[in-house]
N, C-alpha and C positions, 0 to 999 in steps of 0.2 A: 471587622474592627477598622477604625479609622487610624491607619498607621502611615508613616512616610514611605513612599515608593523607593525601591522596588518591592519592599516588604519581604526581605529574605530573613525570616524570623528563625531564631535558634533557641535552644533551652538555656536557661541560666542555671549553671551548676553551683555546687555549694560555695566554691570560691567566689563566684560572681555575686551570690546572695550575701555572703559575708561582707564584701566590699560595699555593696549598696547599704546594708544595715549600718555598718560602721560610719559611712559617710553621713547618713541621716542622723545618727547619734551625735556626731561631731557638730552638726549644724543646729540641731534642735534639742539635744539632751538625751541622756542615757535611757534606753528602752524604746525610743521612738521608732528605731529601725525595725525592731521585732513587732511593734504594733502595726507598722505598714505591711510587712511581709511576715506573717506568722508561719509556724511549721505546717507542713502537709498542704501546701498550695503549689501548683505548677506555675512557675514564673518563666516568662519568655523575654528575649531581648531582640530588638530590631535596630540595626545600625542605620544611623541617619547622617546626612552630610554635616561636616563640621571642620573647623580649622585643624583639629587633631583627631579627636574621637568623641562620638556621641551615640548613646544607645537608649532607645525608648524602652521603658520597663513595662511589661504587660502582665497583668494578673486578673483573674476573674472576668475575662472577656473585654477588658479595656486597658488603655494606656494610663498607668497611675502616676507616671512621672518620667523624667529623663535624667540619665547620668551623663554628665559632660566632663571631659578631661580638658583642662586649660593649661597651656604652657606656663610653667613657673608656679602653678598653684596646685595642680592635681585634680582629683575628682570633686565635682559639685553635683548635688541632687536638686533638680528643678522640679518642684512638686506640682502635680496637677491636683484637682479637687478630690479624687478618691483617696489619695495619699494624705492630703492636707487634713481631711476629716479624721483620719486615724492619728496623725501627728499631734493634734491639739489636745488629745486626751492625756498625753505624757509629756508634752513639751515644757522645758524649763527656760528656753531662750528662742530667739528667732520669731517671736510673736509680737504683732502690732494690733492693739485694740482700737477699733474705730467707733466714732460716734454714730448713733442710729441715723442721723441725717445724711451720712455719706453712703449708706447702703444702696439707695436707689441709683445715684450717679455711677457708683462702681459697677453695678449690674447692667448699666446702660453703656458701659465701655470707657468710663473715665478712670483716670489714675487717682490714687489717694493723695490728697493735699494735706499739708501740715496742720491746718486748722481742724481737720477732721480726725486727728489722732488723739485718742484719750490717754493711752499709756503705751510704753514699750520698755524694754530693758536698757539699762545704761550702757551695756557692753555691745549694743547693736552698732555696727559700722556700715557706712555707705558701701554698697556692693554686696552686702549679705543677702542671701535668699530668705524670705520671710513668709509667714502665714498671717493673713489679715483676718481677725475674728471680730464678731459682734460682741456687745456687752454681755450677752448670754453665754459666751464661750464657744459658739459654733463657728466653724470656718466659713468665710465668705469669699476669700480670694487668696491667690498666691502671686508672688512677684519678687522684685528686687528693690531693696532699700536704696533710696537716693539721698537720704539724710541719715546721720548717725543719731543714736539715742540721746546723746548729749546736746545735739542741735535741736531736737524736737522738744522745745520748751514752750510754755504758754506765750502766744503772740508771734511765734515763728511763722514764716511764710515759705512757699515753694512746694515742689513735689516730694512727698514723703516716701511713696512706694510706687514704682512702675509696675502696674498690674499686668500679669501675663495670663492668668486664668481666673475665672470667677463663676459662681453659681449660687442659687438660693441657699441660704444657711440651713443645714440639716445634719442629722447624725450620720455617722459612717454606716454604709451598708454592710450587712453580715452575709457571707457566702459560705456554703458548705465546703468541707475539705475536698481537694481534688488530687488525683494521682495520675501517673503516666498510663496506667492501665485503663483509666477512664478516657483519657485522650485518645489512646490507640483504638479503643472500642468505638468511640464516637466517629472516628475517621476510617473505620475498617473498609467501608465500601469504596471510598476514594483511593485508599492504598491498594486495594485489590485491583482496581482498574489501572493504576500507575504501574504496579508490578507486572501485571499481565502484558501491558503494552511494551514495557522495557524488555521482558523476556522474549517476546515475539520479534522485537527490533534486533536483538542480538543474534538470534537464530537466522533471521532473514539476511542480515548483512554478511554473516559468515558464509551462507550459501551463495550469495551473489558475488562476493569478492574472491572466493576460491583461493584463499591463501591462509597460511598459519596465523593464529590469533594469539594475542597476549593482553594482559591487563596492566596498563601503566600505573603502578602502585606507588603512591607518595608517602603512605603512612597516615594520610588524612581521612576524614570522614567520607568524602565523595568517592574516592577510589575504593574504600571499604564497601560502600553501597554497591558499586559495580561488581565487586567480588561476590557479595551476597546474592545479587541478582543472577550472576552466572551459575552459582550453585543451585539456586532455585529452578533455573532453566535446564539443569542437568548437564551443564557444560563443564569440561575439565580444561581450564585455560591457565597457563602459567602466569605468575606474577613477575613483573619486570621492574626492578628498583635500581636506581643509580645513586650510589653513595657519593655525593658531591664533595665530601670532606668538610662540609659546612652544616651537616645535619646534627640535630640533638642526639646524643648517645641513646636516649630513651626511644627515639624514633627508630633507629636502626634495630635495637633489640625488639621493639614492637613488631616491625616488619617481619623479622625472622620468626618470631613467635606466632604471628598470624598465619604465615605460610605453613608452619608445622601443625598448628591446630586444625587447619583445613585440609591437611594432607595434600598440599598443592605445591607444584614445582616453583622454586624461586630462582629467577635469573638475576643474579646480583653482580653488578659491575661497579667499578670504582673510577672516579676522576683521578688523574695523575696527582699524587700526593703534593707535588710542588707547584701545581697549576695555579692555585690561588695566590700563593706566596710570590711566584714569578709575576703574576698579574698585578699585584700590589706594587712591586718594584717598577713596573712599566706605567701603570695607569693611576696608581693611588687608590684611595677608598672608592668602592662602587657607590653609585647614587641612584635615586629614583629616575633621574634624567641621564644616567650614566651606568647602565646595568651590564657592564662587561662580564661580570661574574656568571651570569646566566649562560653566556656563550662559552666561556672557558671551562666551567665546571659542570655544566649540565648538558648543553647542546652537543658539544664535541664528543664527550663520552657516550651519549645516546646514539649518535651517528655510528661510532665505532662498534658499539655493542650490537646494534641492529645488523650491521654488515657481518659481524661475527656469527650471530645466532640465527639470523634470518636473511641470508644472502639473496634470496629470491623475492624479498619483500615481506611485509607483515601488516596484519590488521590489528591496530592498537585500540583497545577499548579504554577510554579516558573519562575520568569523573569530572567532566566540564559541564557547568550549568550557566544558563543565560542570565540568571539573577546575580551572578558574581560581579560582573562589570559590564560597561557599555560595549567594550570590544567583543566580549563573549556573547553578548545578547544578539549580535549580528551574525554570528557564525552558524553554519548549517550543522545538522546532526552527524553528517559524514563529510569528510574533507580530505584532500591530499595535502600533506605537510611539505611546504616548499623548502623547509630547512633540513629535513631528513629524507633524502631520496629513498623511495621504496616503502615509505610508511603511509598507510591510510589510517586516519583517525576517525573514531566513531564514539559518540557519547550517548549511552542509553538513558542518561538522566538529564539531558539538555533542558527539559521543561520542568524539572523538579525544583522546589524551593529547599532551603536548608532544613525546614521543618519536616518535609517529606523524608529527607535523608535520615534525620534523627529518629523519626518514628519507625522507620525500617530497622535501624540499628538497635533501638531500644526494644522493639517487639521481638527481634530475633535474639535478644540478650547477648549481643556481640560485644567483645572487648574492643574498646577504642583507644586511641593514642592518649596516654596519661596527661599530656600537656593541655588537653581540653579541660580537664579538671582543675588545672592550675590557672585558668583564665584566658588562654588563647582561643580565638575563634577560627583560626586557620593555622595550618602546620606548614612550616617552611624552614629556611635556613635560620640559624640562630642570630645571624647578623644582618638579615635582610633589610636593605634601606627602605623598602616599602612599608616596613613596620611603623606604626605610630608610636608616640612617646608612651602611651598607656601600655602598649605591648612590650616596649623595651624595659619598662619598669618591672614587668613580670619576669622577663628572661634574665634579669640581672643576677638571679640566683644560680644560673648555669655557669659552671667553671669555664665552659667554652666561651661564653660572652665576656667573662673577665679577661680571658686571653685577648679577645678582640679589643676590649677597652684599653688594655696595655699598649696595643699597637697604636690606637688612636692618640693616646697620650704622648707617645714617642713622636708620632707624625706631627701633632700639634706643636710640640716643643721645638722641633726643628724649623717650623714655619712661623714661630712667634704667635700662634693662635692661642686665645685664652681658654681656660678650662670650660667656660660656658659654651664654647663651640661643640664640646662633647656633651655636656649636661643637657643642653636643649636640642640635641639631635641635628645640629646644623651640618654635620658631616654627611647627612643623607642626601645632599644635593651638590652638584657641581655649580649650578646657578640657582640659588635659593629663591623661591617665589616671593613676590613683593608682599603678599599677605603675611608671610612668616616674618619678613623684615619688619613690617609694621607692628606686628604683635610683640616682637622682641623690643622694639623701640618703646612700645606702650608700657612695658613692665621694666624699662630702664636697663636693658641688657645689651651690651655691645659684643659682637664677635669679630670685630676688625682685628687684623693681625698687628703685632707690635713691629713697626717698620725698623726699629733699631736693632732687631734681631737679624743677624747675617745668616741667610739661608743658603744651603747648597742643594737646591731642588734639582732632581734629575728631570730634564725636560723630554717630552716626546721627540722622536726624530722628525725633523721637518726639512723641507727643501726650499731654499731661497734662490730666486733667479735674478739675473741681471735685468735691468730695465729694458723691455722691448725684445724684439726678435731681429737678429742681424742677418743681412744677406751674406751668402758665402758661395764658393765655387759650386757647391752641390745644390744650392737654392737658398736655404735659410738655416740659421743655427741659433741655439740657446745655450748659454753658459750659466751654471749655478753651483750651489754647494749645499750639502746636508750639514746640519749643525753639530754633527758628531763624526768621529772617525768610524770607518766601516770594517767589518771582518770580510775582506775581499774574497776569500775562498767561499765562505758561506753565501755571500751576496751572489757570486757567480753561479752557485748551485741552484738557488731559488729562482734566478733569472731564466733558468731553463723553461719556466712556465710559458714564456713568450717567444722563445726561439733558441737557435744554436748560439752558444756563448763561447767567446774567446777569453781565455784567462792567462794572465802573465803575473804569476805570484812574485817573481823576482823584482819586477818593476812596480808591482802593486796596483794593477788595474785589470778591469774586465770590460768586455764590450759585447753588445747585442743590438742588432738592427740599427747600426750607426749611432748608438748611444754609448759613450765611454764613461765609466765610473772609476774613480780613483779611491784608494783606501783612506786617504785623508778626508774624503767626502766630496771632492769636486765632481762635477758632471758636465759633459759636453755632448750636445745632441744636434744631429743634422737631418734634414729632410728636404725633399723637393717642394713640398707644399706647406704653407704656414699652418693651416688647420690641422693637418695630419701630424705635424711636428708637435703641436700642443697636446694632442691626444696621446701621442707616443710618450712624451715626457711624463704626463699624468699617470699613465699605466706603469712606466718604469718606477716612478715615485712610489706607487702603491706596492710594487713587488719588493723594492728595497726595504720599505717599512715592514712589510710582511716578514721579510727575512730577519731584520734586526730586532723586531719586537714580538716575534712569535712566542706565545706562552704555552704552546703544546696542547691546545684544546682539541685539535684533530678534526675540526668541522670540515676543513677542506678535503680530508681523506675520503669522505663520502661522495664528494663531487667528482673524484677521479675514476673514470671508467676503465683505465689501464692498470690500476693498482701500482702506479709509479710513485706514490707519496707514502713515506714511512715516517714514524716517529723515532728519533734517535736522541738519547739524552735530553728528552723533553722538548725537542724542536723538530720541525718537519725537515725532511731532505727529499729532493727530487731525483728519482732514479732515471736510468737510461731509457726506460719505457715511455717517458713523457712524449706526447705528440703535439705539445704546445697549443692545446685547445683553449686554454685559459679559463676553463669552467671552474677551476679551483681557486681563482683569485679572490672571489668574494662568495659568501659572507666571511668576514674575518674580524675578530675583535680588535686586532691591531690597527685595522683600517677604520672600522666603525668608530672607535674611541680615540683615534688620533685627532688632535684638535683642528688642524688646518690642512688644506691642500698645499700647493706650492704658493710662494709669495714672491711677487715682483718687487 
């Protein structure tokens, strides 16, 4: 089939089909949707690039149309000729009849001009999707109206319809009913080869790596496929699931049920209950360009769980596929994870499409996450900023998302942000793309804050330095100040990362490596060389921020070879065993998502 790359095709479930049919009915009249997609036909969807969301609709071996989600408007069905031929049989609106003299120019690639229009409905508006028919009632083309029905009067001029698809007028094709049993039978040889190769891969990697194995189980289709493959290969591998605190309740229940149904051990770990709340207090809402939540609520707990259950390392089978994204397309099938020491990742389905995965699940009659039936094509956190507006529309029904929406409303009110900032998903970016700005401008929506609202926004901890570096008896010095007071005892503890620390609680200061920090935020640093002084101050800045804005994710715990880092009351503390190797300094969400380094 001629589909948009990468071609990661998936099934359309009942919810998806209902949305498509209702959208077609809204545009062209009652019954048109069922005429396009009758019962007992396998329907597939293929995600295509779009400003928000777009899916090619595939049936009977070809793309019959496209579902596009527009900001501020919702779903629109863009009909191709197979669907157009079905629609005209039931349509009561959205139809433009053309003169016979316009047929040849349209088939040659021209748009339909106003003089070539014979008739149309009065309720037709510019921008509507339309089907162009000949006088005999057969579909000739589909496209977008550029003039309203009221404007298309005798003698009018201009482009009436921007043609998108066209073909010789003919009746709709009739195809026999199809079922998933037929699909699976037709692809049985392909699936047998895929399954055999994946089973062999899993056994080979286990033998080569000689370490305990687990399946990183997310509750989604891809990790389910890995579980199925492990069972078919005769392997008994535990499932490993991190409850980030941001999961759908249905996902958690499904994960537990799946482990029980397969009589498989489930290693279930939890992110600290306050980790996300603390992160919100420090960083604000996560964004596509600001994904601190992945570090605090997933990466940190994963590191700690692996250290707890697999202290000597682990081979983690992961449902990663190259068709999912450009970054995953470039990854090998086996890799060492730089973020989680001791973990080797391996993907048995790296070269599988979503359709391969679903054929395996359906053929094995496996239960899958119920959110797929509700319209989601991927399973993740209920508030994931990577979600498009179409997905956020679906998860609105979740009580968990309503809690998140309440937080966004409170956040927006404190900052003078309009309700549209939430409605149109502008919260999903720290710096919104220009294309989204332009689309909001096009539909007349402003998300600019009301500057008359006095805000009391908590800022990230930053260090400002005096202009330049001054000579001193030791060589050079830098003076500066953090923009907030510091907990000097906690600051001194975390500064152990870089060396032996002197603390004077009574006077309110601590010092390490000729850098003195005061509880009111002042900093004085000295060094013999100017370059090393700058490097030292930058390192101290990071450690102070790490101390003050720690959200207890625990990522750094996995970096400590001495076991000197512990979590106490949701924040890290550095014990006496620290050897000042500084390996634990990064990665750290507090540093990654703190907006600036120091400022002169």
